[in-house]
N, CA, C and O atoms as a GROMACS GRO file, in nm:
protein
  576
    1MET      N    1   0.085  -0.116   0.000
    1MET     CA    2   0.000   0.000   0.000
    1MET      C    3   0.091   0.123   0.000
    1MET      O    4   0.179   0.135   0.085
    2THR      N    5   0.071   0.214  -0.093
    2THR     CA    6   0.152   0.334  -0.098
    2THR      C    7   0.088   0.443  -0.015
    2THR      O    8  -0.030   0.436   0.020
    3ALA      N    9   0.167   0.544   0.018
    3ALA     CA   10   0.122   0.648   0.108
    3ALA      C   11   0.009   0.733   0.050
    3ALA      O   12  -0.058   0.803   0.125
    4ASP      N   13  -0.013   0.727  -0.081
    4ASP     CA   14  -0.115   0.813  -0.140
    4ASP      C   15  -0.246   0.742  -0.169
    4ASP      O   16  -0.335   0.800  -0.231
    5THR      N   17  -0.261   0.616  -0.126
    5THR     CA   18  -0.386   0.545  -0.148
    5THR      C   19  -0.488   0.588  -0.044
    5THR      O   20  -0.452   0.634   0.065
    6ALA      N   21  -0.615   0.574  -0.077
    6ALA     CA   22  -0.722   0.613   0.016
    6ALA      C   23  -0.712   0.539   0.149
    6ALA      O   24  -0.722   0.601   0.254
    7PRO      N   25  -0.692   0.404   0.148
    7PRO     CA   26  -0.679   0.335   0.277
    7PRO      C   27  -0.559   0.384   0.359
    7PRO      O   28  -0.567   0.395   0.481
    8ALA      N   29  -0.448   0.413   0.291
    8ALA     CA   30  -0.330   0.461   0.363
    8ALA      C   31  -0.356   0.599   0.423
    8ALA      O   32  -0.313   0.628   0.535
    9LYS      N   33  -0.425   0.684   0.350
    9LYS     CA   34  -0.459   0.817   0.403
    9LYS      C   35  -0.551   0.804   0.524
    9LYS      O   36  -0.533   0.876   0.622
   10ALA      N   37  -0.647   0.715   0.516
   10ALA     CA   38  -0.739   0.694   0.629
   10ALA      C   39  -0.663   0.644   0.751
   10ALA      O   40  -0.688   0.688   0.863
   11ALA      N   41  -0.570   0.550   0.730
   11ALA     CA   42  -0.490   0.497   0.840
   11ALA      C   43  -0.403   0.606   0.901
   11ALA      O   44  -0.389   0.614   1.023
   12GLN      N   45  -0.344   0.691   0.816
   12GLN     CA   46  -0.260   0.800   0.866
   12GLN      C   47  -0.342   0.899   0.948
   12GLN      O   48  -0.300   0.942   1.055
   13GLU      N   49  -0.459   0.933   0.899
   13GLU     CA   50  -0.546   1.025   0.972
   13GLU      C   51  -0.589   0.965   1.106
   13GLU      O   52  -0.600   1.035   1.206
   14TYR      N   53  -0.614   0.835   1.105
   14TYR     CA   54  -0.656   0.766   1.227
   14TYR      C   55  -0.545   0.766   1.331
   14TYR      O   56  -0.569   0.795   1.448
   15ILE      N   57  -0.422   0.733   1.288
   15ILE     CA   58  -0.310   0.728   1.383
   15ILE      C   59  -0.279   0.868   1.435
   15ILE      O   60  -0.242   0.884   1.551
   16ASP      N   61  -0.295   0.970   1.350
   16ASP     CA   62  -0.277   1.108   1.395
   16ASP      C   63  -0.381   1.145   1.500
   16ASP      O   64  -0.349   1.210   1.600
   17ALA      N   65  -0.505   1.104   1.478
   17ALA     CA   66  -0.612   1.132   1.575
   17ALA      C   67  -0.586   1.057   1.706
   17ALA      O   68  -0.610   1.111   1.814
   18MET      N   69  -0.538   0.933   1.697
   18MET     CA   70  -0.503   0.858   1.818
   18MET      C   71  -0.398   0.933   1.898
   18MET      O   72  -0.408   0.944   2.021
   19ALA      N   73  -0.297   0.984   1.830
   19ALA     CA   74  -0.190   1.057   1.899
   19ALA      C   75  -0.245   1.180   1.969
   19ALA      O   76  -0.208   1.209   2.082
   20ARG      N   77  -0.334   1.252   1.902
   20ARG     CA   78  -0.393   1.372   1.964
   20ARG      C   79  -0.481   1.335   2.083
   20ARG      O   80  -0.473   1.399   2.188
   21ASP      N   81  -0.563   1.232   2.068
   21ASP     CA   82  -0.658   1.194   2.174
   21ASP      C   83  -0.589   1.134   2.295
   21ASP      O   84  -0.627   1.161   2.409
   22ARG      N   85  -0.487   1.052   2.272
   22ARG     CA   86  -0.420   0.981   2.381
   22ARG      C   87  -0.303   1.057   2.438
   22ARG      O   88  -0.274   1.049   2.558
   23GLY      N   89  -0.235   1.132   2.352
   23GLY     CA   90  -0.111   1.196   2.393
   23GLY      C   91   0.010   1.107   2.367
   23GLY      O   92   0.122   1.144   2.401
   24TYR      N   93  -0.011   0.991   2.309
   24TYR     CA   94   0.096   0.897   2.275
   24TYR      C   95   0.039   0.796   2.176
   24TYR      O   96  -0.082   0.779   2.165
   25VAL      N   97   0.127   0.730   2.105
   25VAL     CA   98   0.093   0.607   2.031
   25VAL      C   99   0.208   0.509   2.054
   25VAL      O  100   0.323   0.549   2.070
   26LEU      N  101   0.175   0.383   2.055
   26LEU     CA  102   0.274   0.278   2.075
   26LEU      C  103   0.315   0.221   1.940
   26LEU      O  104   0.246   0.241   1.840
   27ASP      N  105   0.428   0.151   1.938
   27ASP     CA  106   0.474   0.093   1.812
   27ASP      C  107   0.371   0.000   1.750
   27ASP      O  108   0.355  -0.002   1.628
   28TYR      N  109   0.301  -0.078   1.833
   28TYR     CA  110   0.204  -0.171   1.776
   28TYR      C  111   0.089  -0.096   1.709
   28TYR      O  112   0.032  -0.147   1.613
   29HIS      N  113   0.054   0.023   1.758
   29HIS     CA  114  -0.049   0.103   1.692
   29HIS      C  115  -0.005   0.138   1.550
   29HIS      O  116  -0.083   0.127   1.455
   30LYS      N  117   0.119   0.180   1.538
   30LYS     CA  118   0.173   0.222   1.408
   30LYS      C  119   0.175   0.105   1.310
   30LYS      O  120   0.138   0.119   1.193
   31VAL      N  121   0.221  -0.009   1.358
   31VAL     CA  122   0.229  -0.128   1.271
   31VAL      C  123   0.090  -0.174   1.230
   31VAL      O  124   0.066  -0.205   1.114
   32MET      N  125  -0.002  -0.179   1.326
   32MET     CA  126  -0.138  -0.222   1.294
   32MET      C  127  -0.208  -0.125   1.201
   32MET      O  128  -0.290  -0.167   1.119
   33ALA      N  129  -0.179   0.004   1.212
   33ALA     CA  130  -0.240   0.101   1.120
   33ALA      C  131  -0.204   0.069   0.976
   33ALA      O  132  -0.285   0.086   0.886
   34ARG      N  133  -0.083   0.023   0.954
   34ARG     CA  134  -0.039  -0.009   0.820
   34ARG      C  135  -0.080  -0.150   0.776
   34ARG      O  136  -0.115  -0.170   0.660
   35HIS      N  137  -0.078  -0.246   0.868
   35HIS     CA  138  -0.091  -0.386   0.827
   35HIS      C  139  -0.225  -0.450   0.860
   35HIS      O  140  -0.261  -0.549   0.797
   36ASP      N  141  -0.300  -0.397   0.956
   36ASP     CA  142  -0.434  -0.450   0.984
   36ASP      C  143  -0.517  -0.340   1.049
   36ASP      O  144  -0.549  -0.345   1.168
   37PHE      N  145  -0.551  -0.243   0.967
   37PHE     CA  146  -0.621  -0.124   1.012
   37PHE      C  147  -0.755  -0.158   1.078
   37PHE      O  148  -0.793  -0.094   1.175
   38ASP      N  149  -0.826  -0.258   1.026
   38ASP     CA  150  -0.956  -0.296   1.084
   38ASP      C  151  -0.942  -0.342   1.229
   38ASP      O  152  -1.023  -0.304   1.314
   39VAL      N  153  -0.840  -0.422   1.257
   39VAL     CA  154  -0.820  -0.471   1.394
   39VAL      C  155  -0.775  -0.357   1.485
   39VAL      O  156  -0.815  -0.351   1.601
   40LEU      N  157  -0.692  -0.266   1.434
   40LEU     CA  158  -0.654  -0.150   1.513
   40LEU      C  159  -0.778  -0.069   1.552
   40LEU      O  160  -0.792  -0.028   1.667
   41GLN      N  161  -0.865  -0.046   1.457
   41GLN     CA  162  -0.987   0.030   1.485
   41GLN      C  163  -1.074  -0.042   1.589
   41GLN      O  164  -1.131   0.022   1.677
   42ALA      N  165  -1.084  -0.173   1.578
   42ALA     CA  166  -1.166  -0.250   1.672
   42ALA      C  167  -1.107  -0.243   1.814
   42ALA      O  168  -1.181  -0.220   1.910
   43THR      N  169  -0.977  -0.264   1.827
   43THR     CA  170  -0.916  -0.260   1.961
   43THR      C  171  -0.917  -0.119   2.017
   43THR      O  172  -0.935  -0.099   2.137
   44ASN      N  173  -0.898  -0.022   1.931
   44ASN     CA  174  -0.900   0.116   1.977
   44ASN      C  175  -1.040   0.158   2.022
   44ASN      O  176  -1.054   0.244   2.110
   45GLY      N  177  -1.142   0.099   1.963
   45GLY     CA  178  -1.278   0.129   2.006
   45GLY      C  179  -1.302   0.093   2.152
   45GLY      O  180  -1.368   0.167   2.225
   46LEU      N  181  -1.248  -0.020   2.193
   46LEU     CA  182  -1.258  -0.062   2.333
   46LEU      C  183  -1.184   0.036   2.423
   46LEU      O  184  -1.234   0.076   2.528
   47VAL      N  185  -1.065   0.075   2.382
   47VAL     CA  186  -0.986   0.170   2.460
   47VAL      C  187  -1.058   0.304   2.469
   47VAL      O  188  -1.061   0.366   2.576
   48GLU      N  189  -1.116   0.348   2.360
   48GLU     CA  190  -1.191   0.474   2.362
   48GLU      C  191  -1.307   0.467   2.461
   48GLU      O  192  -1.330   0.560   2.538
   49ALA      N  193  -1.381   0.357   2.460
   49ALA     CA  194  -1.497   0.343   2.548
   49ALA      C  195  -1.456   0.337   2.695
   49ALA      O  196  -1.520   0.401   2.779
   50ALA      N  197  -1.352   0.262   2.726
   50ALA     CA  198  -1.314   0.242   2.866
   50ALA      C  199  -1.220   0.349   2.921
   50ALA      O  200  -1.218   0.373   3.042
   51TYR      N  201  -1.144   0.415   2.835
   51TYR     CA  202  -1.034   0.499   2.881
   51TYR      C  203  -1.047   0.644   2.837
   51TYR      O  204  -1.026   0.735   2.918
   52LEU      N  205  -1.079   0.668   2.713
   52LEU     CA  206  -1.073   0.805   2.662
   52LEU      C  207  -1.202   0.885   2.680
   52LEU      O  208  -1.198   1.005   2.705
   53ARG      N  209  -1.315   0.819   2.668
   53ARG     CA  210  -1.442   0.893   2.681
   53ARG      C  211  -1.465   0.934   2.826
   53ARG      O  212  -1.437   0.858   2.918
   54PRO      N  213  -1.515   1.056   2.845
   54PRO     CA  214  -1.547   1.100   2.982
   54PRO      C  215  -1.652   1.009   3.044
   54PRO      O  216  -1.757   0.982   2.985
   55ARG      N  217  -1.622   0.965   3.164
   55ARG     CA  218  -1.714   0.881   3.241
   55ARG      C  219  -1.700   0.923   3.386
   55ARG      O  220  -1.662   1.036   3.413
   56ALA      N  221  -1.729   0.835   3.479
   56ALA     CA  222  -1.723   0.870   3.622
   56ALA      C  223  -1.580   0.900   3.667
   56ALA      O  224  -1.559   0.990   3.748
   57LEU      N  225  -1.483   0.825   3.618
   57LEU     CA  226  -1.343   0.849   3.655
   57LEU      C  227  -1.284   0.953   3.561
   57LEU      O  228  -1.306   0.948   3.440
   58ASP      N  229  -1.210   1.048   3.616
   58ASP     CA  230  -1.145   1.147   3.531
   58ASP      C  231  -1.018   1.089   3.469
   58ASP      O  232  -0.970   0.983   3.509
   59ARG      N  233  -0.965   1.160   3.372
   59ARG     CA  234  -0.849   1.110   3.297
   59ARG      C  235  -0.726   1.095   3.386
   59ARG      O  236  -0.648   1.002   3.367
   60ARG      N  237  -0.708   1.184   3.483
   60ARG     CA  238  -0.594   1.172   3.575
   60ARG      C  239  -0.599   1.039   3.650
   60ARG      O  240  -0.499   0.968   3.660
   61THR      N  241  -0.717   1.006   3.702
   61THR     CA  242  -0.734   0.881   3.776
   61THR      C  243  -0.709   0.762   3.685
   61THR      O  244  -0.642   0.666   3.724
   62LYS      N  245  -0.761   0.768   3.564
   62LYS     CA  246  -0.741   0.658   3.469
   62LYS      C  247  -0.593   0.640   3.436
   62LYS      O  248  -0.547   0.526   3.422
   63GLU      N  249  -0.519   0.749   3.425
   63GLU     CA  250  -0.376   0.736   3.398
   63GLU      C  251  -0.304   0.669   3.514
   63GLU      O  252  -0.219   0.583   3.493
   64LEU      N  253  -0.339   0.706   3.637
   64LEU     CA  254  -0.278   0.640   3.753
   64LEU      C  255  -0.310   0.491   3.754
   64LEU      O  256  -0.224   0.409   3.786
   65LEU      N  257  -0.434   0.458   3.720
   65LEU     CA  258  -0.473   0.317   3.715
   65LEU      C  259  -0.397   0.243   3.605
   65LEU      O  260  -0.354   0.129   3.624
   66PHE      N  261  -0.380   0.308   3.491
   66PHE     CA  262  -0.304   0.248   3.382
   66PHE      C  263  -0.159   0.224   3.426
   66PHE      O  264  -0.104   0.116   3.403
   67ILE      N  265  -0.098   0.324   3.487
   67ILE     CA  266   0.040   0.310   3.532
   67ILE      C  267   0.053   0.194   3.630
   67ILE      O  268   0.145   0.113   3.620
   68LEU      N  269  -0.039   0.186   3.724
   68LEU     CA  270  -0.037   0.076   3.820
   68LEU      C  271  -0.058  -0.058   3.751
   68LEU      O  272   0.019  -0.152   3.773
   69SER      N  273  -0.160  -0.068   3.668
   69SER     CA  274  -0.188  -0.198   3.606
   69SER      C  275  -0.076  -0.240   3.512
   69SER      O  276  -0.044  -0.359   3.506
   70LEU      N  277  -0.017  -0.148   3.439
   70LEU     CA  278   0.095  -0.184   3.352
   70LEU      C  279   0.216  -0.227   3.434
   70LEU      O  280   0.290  -0.316   3.394
   71THR      N  281   0.236  -0.164   3.550
   71THR     CA  282   0.344  -0.205   3.639
   71THR      C  283   0.321  -0.347   3.690
   71THR      O  284   0.411  -0.431   3.686
   72VAL      N  285   0.200  -0.374   3.737
   72VAL     CA  286   0.166  -0.506   3.790
   72VAL      C  287   0.181  -0.613   3.681
   72VAL      O  288   0.225  -0.725   3.708
   73MET      N  289   0.145  -0.578   3.558
   73MET     CA  290   0.154  -0.673   3.447
   73MET      C  291   0.295  -0.682   3.389
   73MET      O  292   0.320  -0.761   3.297
   74ARG      N  293   0.386  -0.601   3.443
   74ARG     CA  294   0.525  -0.597   3.397
   74ARG      C  295   0.534  -0.563   3.248
   74ARG      O  296   0.606  -0.627   3.172
   75ALA      N  297   0.459  -0.462   3.210
   75ALA     CA  298   0.463  -0.413   3.072
   75ALA      C  299   0.601  -0.354   3.045
   75ALA      O  300   0.679  -0.330   3.137
   76GLY      N  301   0.630  -0.331   2.920
   76GLY     CA  302   0.757  -0.271   2.882
   76GLY      C  303   0.771  -0.131   2.940
   76GLY      O  304   0.673  -0.058   2.958
   77LYS      N  305   0.895  -0.096   2.968
   77LYS     CA  306   0.922   0.034   3.029
   77LYS      C  307   0.866   0.149   2.945
   77LYS      O  308   0.809   0.243   2.999
   78GLY      N  309   0.882   0.142   2.814
   78GLY     CA  310   0.833   0.249   2.728
   78GLY      C  311   0.683   0.267   2.737
   78GLY      O  312   0.634   0.380   2.730
   79HIS      N  313   0.610   0.158   2.752
   79HIS     CA  314   0.465   0.164   2.763
   79HIS      C  315   0.426   0.233   2.894
   79HIS      O  316   0.339   0.320   2.896
   80ILE      N  317   0.491   0.194   3.002
   80ILE     CA  318   0.463   0.257   3.131
   80ILE      C  319   0.499   0.406   3.124
   80ILE      O  320   0.424   0.491   3.172
   81GLN      N  321   0.614   0.436   3.066
   81GLN     CA  322   0.658   0.575   3.057
   81GLN      C  323   0.562   0.660   2.974
   81GLN      O  324   0.544   0.778   3.004
   82SER      N  325   0.501   0.604   2.871
   82SER     CA  326   0.408   0.683   2.791
   82SER      C  327   0.291   0.730   2.877
   82SER      O  328   0.245   0.843   2.862
   83HIS      N  329   0.244   0.645   2.966
   83HIS     CA  330   0.134   0.683   3.055
   83HIS      C  331   0.182   0.777   3.167
   83HIS      O  332   0.106   0.864   3.211
   84ILE      N  333   0.304   0.761   3.212
   84ILE     CA  334   0.359   0.855   3.310
   84ILE      C  335   0.366   0.995   3.248
   84ILE      O  336   0.331   1.093   3.312
   85ARG      N  337   0.412   1.003   3.124
   85ARG     CA  338   0.422   1.135   3.058
   85ARG      C  339   0.285   1.199   3.041
   85ARG      O  340   0.268   1.319   3.064
   86VAL      N  341   0.187   1.120   3.000
   86VAL     CA  342   0.051   1.175   2.986
   86VAL      C  343   0.000   1.222   3.121
   86VAL      O  344  -0.059   1.330   3.130
   87ALA      N  345   0.022   1.142   3.225
   87ALA     CA  346  -0.022   1.182   3.359
   87ALA      C  347   0.043   1.315   3.401
   87ALA      O  348  -0.024   1.403   3.453
   88LEU      N  349   0.171   1.327   3.377
   88LEU     CA  350   0.240   1.452   3.409
   88LEU      C  351   0.180   1.568   3.330
   88LEU      O  352   0.160   1.677   3.385
   89ASP      N  353   0.151   1.546   3.202
   89ASP     CA  354   0.088   1.649   3.119
   89ASP      C  355  -0.048   1.690   3.176
   89ASP      O  356  -0.089   1.805   3.161
   90LEU      N  357  -0.116   1.597   3.241
   90LEU     CA  358  -0.248   1.625   3.299
   90LEU      C  359  -0.238   1.688   3.438
   90LEU      O  360  -0.340   1.717   3.500
   91GLY      N  361  -0.117   1.709   3.485
   91GLY     CA  362  -0.100   1.774   3.616
   91GLY      C  363  -0.082   1.679   3.732
   91GLY      O  364  -0.077   1.724   3.847
   92VAL      N  365  -0.074   1.550   3.706
   92VAL     CA  366  -0.047   1.454   3.814
   92VAL      C  367   0.098   1.476   3.858
   92VAL      O  368   0.187   1.490   3.774
   93THR      N  369   0.121   1.479   3.987
   93THR     CA  370   0.256   1.504   4.037
   93THR      C  371   0.340   1.376   4.033
   93THR      O  372   0.286   1.266   4.036
   94PRO      N  373   0.472   1.391   4.026
   94PRO     CA  374   0.558   1.272   4.034
   94PRO      C  375   0.532   1.191   4.160
   94PRO      O  376   0.537   1.068   4.156
   95GLN      N  377   0.504   1.257   4.273
   95GLN     CA  378   0.477   1.185   4.397
   95GLN      C  379   0.349   1.102   4.386
   95GLN      O  380   0.345   0.988   4.433
   96GLU      N  381   0.245   1.158   4.326
   96GLU     CA  382   0.120   1.083   4.308
   96GLU      C  383   0.143   0.960   4.221
   96GLU      O  384   0.088   0.854   4.247
   97ILE      N  385   0.224   0.976   4.118
   97ILE     CA  386   0.254   0.862   4.029
   97ILE      C  387   0.332   0.756   4.106
   97ILE      O  388   0.303   0.637   4.094
   98LEU      N  389   0.431   0.798   4.184
   98LEU     CA  390   0.508   0.704   4.265
   98LEU      C  391   0.418   0.628   4.360
   98LEU      O  392   0.432   0.506   4.375
   99GLU      N  393   0.325   0.697   4.424
   99GLU     CA  394   0.234   0.630   4.516
   99GLU      C  395   0.148   0.527   4.445
   99GLU      O  396   0.119   0.421   4.501
  100ALA      N  397   0.106   0.556   4.324
  100ALA     CA  398   0.029   0.458   4.246
  100ALA      C  399   0.115   0.335   4.217
  100ALA      O  400   0.069   0.222   4.230
  101ILE      N  401   0.239   0.357   4.178
  101ILE     CA  402   0.330   0.245   4.149
  101ILE      C  403   0.356   0.162   4.274
  101ILE      O  404   0.368   0.040   4.266
  102GLU      N  405   0.366   0.228   4.389
  102GLU     CA  406   0.391   0.157   4.515
  102GLU      C  407   0.279   0.060   4.551
  102GLU      O  408   0.302  -0.036   4.625
  103ILE      N  409   0.160   0.083   4.501
  103ILE     CA  410   0.049  -0.010   4.527
  103ILE      C  411   0.079  -0.147   4.467
  103ILE      O  412   0.022  -0.247   4.510
  104ALA      N  413   0.169  -0.152   4.368
  104ALA     CA  414   0.208  -0.280   4.309
  104ALA      C  415   0.280  -0.370   4.408
  104ALA      O  416   0.279  -0.492   4.393
  105LEU      N  417   0.343  -0.313   4.509
  105LEU     CA  418   0.421  -0.394   4.604
  105LEU      C  419   0.340  -0.507   4.667
  105LEU      O  420   0.381  -0.622   4.655
  106PRO      N  421   0.228  -0.480   4.734
  106PRO     CA  422   0.155  -0.591   4.796
  106PRO      C  423   0.083  -0.679   4.694
  106PRO      O  424   0.056  -0.796   4.721
  107GLU      N  425   0.054  -0.625   4.578
  107GLU     CA  426  -0.022  -0.702   4.479
  107GLU      C  427   0.065  -0.787   4.389
  107GLU      O  428   0.028  -0.900   4.356
  108ALA      N  429   0.180  -0.735   4.348
  108ALA     CA  430   0.261  -0.805   4.248
  108ALA      C  431   0.405  -0.828   4.291
  108ALA      O  432   0.479  -0.900   4.223
  109GLY      N  433   0.446  -0.769   4.401
  109GLY     CA  434   0.580  -0.794   4.452
  109GLY      C  435   0.684  -0.692   4.407
  109GLY      O  436   0.658  -0.602   4.327
  110ILE      N  437   0.803  -0.712   4.463
  110ILE     CA  438   0.912  -0.617   4.444
  110ILE      C  439   0.961  -0.611   4.299
  110ILE      O  440   0.998  -0.504   4.252
  111VAL      N  441   0.962  -0.723   4.228
  111VAL     CA  442   1.014  -0.723   4.091
  111VAL      C  443   0.926  -0.637   4.000
  111VAL      O  444   0.977  -0.556   3.923
  112ALA      N  445   0.796  -0.654   4.009
  112ALA     CA  446   0.706  -0.572   3.930
  112ALA      C  447   0.719  -0.425   3.971
  112ALA      O  448   0.725  -0.336   3.886
  113PHE      N  449   0.723  -0.400   4.102
  113PHE     CA  450   0.738  -0.263   4.152
  113PHE      C  451   0.864  -0.198   4.096
  113PHE      O  452   0.860  -0.083   4.052
  114GLN      N  453   0.975  -0.271   4.097
  114GLN     CA  454   1.101  -0.214   4.051
  114GLN      C  455   1.094  -0.174   3.904
  114GLN      O  456   1.155  -0.074   3.864
  115ALA      N  457   1.022  -0.250   3.823
  115ALA     CA  458   1.007  -0.213   3.682
  115ALA      C  459   0.932  -0.081   3.668
  115ALA      O  460   0.971   0.005   3.590
  116GLY      N  461   0.826  -0.066   3.744
  116GLY     CA  462   0.751   0.060   3.743
  116GLY      C  463   0.833   0.174   3.799
  116GLY      O  464   0.830   0.285   3.745
  117LEU      N  465   0.906   0.148   3.908
  117LEU     CA  466   0.990   0.250   3.969
  117LEU      C  467   1.098   0.298   3.871
  117LEU      O  468   1.124   0.418   3.862
  118GLU      N  469   1.158   0.206   3.799
  118GLU     CA  470   1.263   0.243   3.703
  118GLU      C  471   1.205   0.327   3.591
  118GLU      O  472   1.267   0.424   3.548
  119ALA      N  473   1.087   0.292   3.542
  119ALA     CA  474   1.021   0.372   3.438
  119ALA      C  475   0.994   0.513   3.491
  119ALA      O  476   1.015   0.612   3.421
  120TRP      N  477   0.945   0.521   3.615
  120TRP     CA  478   0.916   0.650   3.678
  120TRP      C  479   1.044   0.730   3.697
  120TRP      O  480   1.051   0.848   3.663
  121ARG      N  481   1.147   0.664   3.752
  121ARG     CA  482   1.274   0.732   3.782
  121ARG      C  483   1.331   0.796   3.656
  121ARG      O  484   1.370   0.912   3.658
  122GLU      N  485   1.337   0.721   3.548
  122GLU     CA  486   1.390   0.774   3.423
  122GLU      C  487   1.306   0.889   3.370
  122GLU      O  488   1.359   0.988   3.321
  123THR      N  489   1.175   0.876   3.380
  123THR     CA  490   1.085   0.977   3.324
  123THR      C  491   1.090   1.108   3.400
  123THR      O  492   1.092   1.215   3.340
  124VAL      N  493   1.093   1.101   3.533
  124VAL     CA  494   1.090   1.224   3.612
  124VAL      C  495   1.229   1.270   3.655
  124VAL      O  496   1.243   1.378   3.714
  125GLY      N  497   1.333   1.191   3.626
  125GLY     CA  498   1.468   1.231   3.662
  125GLY      C  499   1.500   1.216   3.809
  125GLY      O  500   1.584   1.288   3.862
  126ALA      N  501   1.433   1.123   3.876
  126ALA     CA  502   1.456   1.101   4.019
  126ALA      C  503   1.592   1.036   4.042
  126ALA      O  504   1.637   0.952   3.964
  127THR      N  505   1.656   1.075   4.151
  127THR     CA  506   1.784   1.016   4.190
  127THR      C  507   1.773   0.962   4.332
  127THR      O  508   1.680   0.996   4.406
  128GLY      N  509   1.867   0.879   4.367
  128GLY     CA  510   1.869   0.822   4.501
  128GLY      C  511   1.980   0.879   4.586
  128GLY      O  512   2.056   0.965   4.543
  129ILE      N  513   1.988   0.828   4.706
  129ILE     CA  514   2.097   0.865   4.798
  129ILE      C  515   2.198   0.753   4.794
  129ILE      O  516   2.165   0.637   4.818
  130GLU      N  517   2.322   0.786   4.762
  130GLU     CA  518   2.427   0.686   4.753
  130GLU      C  519   2.481   0.655   4.892
  130GLU      O  520   2.504   0.746   4.972
  131PRO      N  521   2.502   0.527   4.921
  131PRO     CA  522   2.560   0.492   5.051
  131PRO      C  523   2.707   0.534   5.057
  131PRO      O  524   2.776   0.536   4.956
  132ARG      N  525   2.752   0.568   5.177
  132ARG     CA  526   2.893   0.605   5.195
  132ARG      C  527   2.979   0.483   5.223
  132ARG      O  528   3.101   0.489   5.212
  133ALA      N  529   2.916   0.373   5.258
  133ALA     CA  530   2.989   0.250   5.284
  133ALA      C  531   3.014   0.178   5.151
  133ALA      O  532   2.939   0.195   5.055
  134ALA      N  533   3.119   0.099   5.146
  134ALA     CA  534   3.149   0.021   5.028
  134ALA      C  535   3.046  -0.090   5.014
  134ALA      O  536   3.024  -0.168   5.107
  135VAL      N  537   2.984  -0.097   4.897
  135VAL     CA  538   2.883  -0.199   4.872
  135VAL      C  539   2.897  -0.250   4.729
  135VAL      O  540   2.957  -0.184   4.644
  136HIS      N  541   2.842  -0.367   4.706
  136HIS     CA  542   2.832  -0.416   4.568
  136HIS      C  543   2.709  -0.349   4.506
  136HIS      O  544   2.605  -0.339   4.570
  137GLU      N  545   2.722  -0.305   4.383
  137GLU     CA  546   2.609  -0.243   4.317
  137GLU      C  547   2.508  -0.350   4.279
  137GLU      O  548   2.543  -0.452   4.222
  138GLY      N  549   2.381  -0.325   4.311
  138GLY     CA  550   2.276  -0.420   4.280
  138GLY      C  551   2.202  -0.386   4.153
  138GLY      O  552   2.125  -0.469   4.103
  139GLY      N  553   2.223  -0.268   4.098
  139GLY     CA  554   2.149  -0.229   3.978
  139GLY      C  555   2.004  -0.208   4.009
  139GLY      O  556   1.963  -0.209   4.125
  140SER      N  557   1.925  -0.190   3.905
  140SER     CA  558   1.782  -0.162   3.925
  140SER      C  559   1.701  -0.290   3.940
  140SER      O  560   1.581  -0.283   3.966
  141GLY      N  561   1.761  -0.404   3.924
  141GLY     CA  562   1.685  -0.527   3.926
  141GLY      C  563   1.702  -0.611   4.051
  141GLY      O  564   1.664  -0.728   4.050
  142THR      N  565   1.758  -0.558   4.157
  142THR     CA  566   1.776  -0.639   4.277
  142THR      C  567   1.642  -0.660   4.347
  142THR      O  568   1.548  -0.584   4.328
  143THR      N  569   1.636  -0.763   4.426
  143THR     CA  570   1.511  -0.795   4.497
  143THR      C  571   1.534  -0.797   4.647
  143THR      O  572   1.483  -0.885   4.717
  144GLU      N  573   1.608  -0.703   4.696
  144GLU     CA  574   1.637  -0.698   4.840
  144GLU      C  575   1.525  -0.636   4.917
  144GLU      O  576   1.534  -0.624   5.040
   0.00000   0.00000   0.00000
């Protein structure tokens, strides 16, 4: 399909609208727009109904829930970060986002939490306090 065909133009317009409505698009959205536009539209319809359309929960709350659920599910860092960025754009504070991620601890454990924490840390530029004692570095994946 070339870029100037009617289906390609429709897919481009759709992905542009997704970016405006969501504040992000994922790689799979881009690939599906080109290779299976019908399925992208169908899956996006569910997301629009549950996530984008105004309902009882506001968008800020939905973003916090997305960040938490993606952390618990151990989604890719980039996916979690896309929702962190949208939340920040909506005025959610870094502390509020961290507190949402911390809810993963009792539900999914330290490993899932650390993935969410690392996504948050990179996105907001958070740093830690370095110990003054000699220690072995554990990296971001330790389970202590």
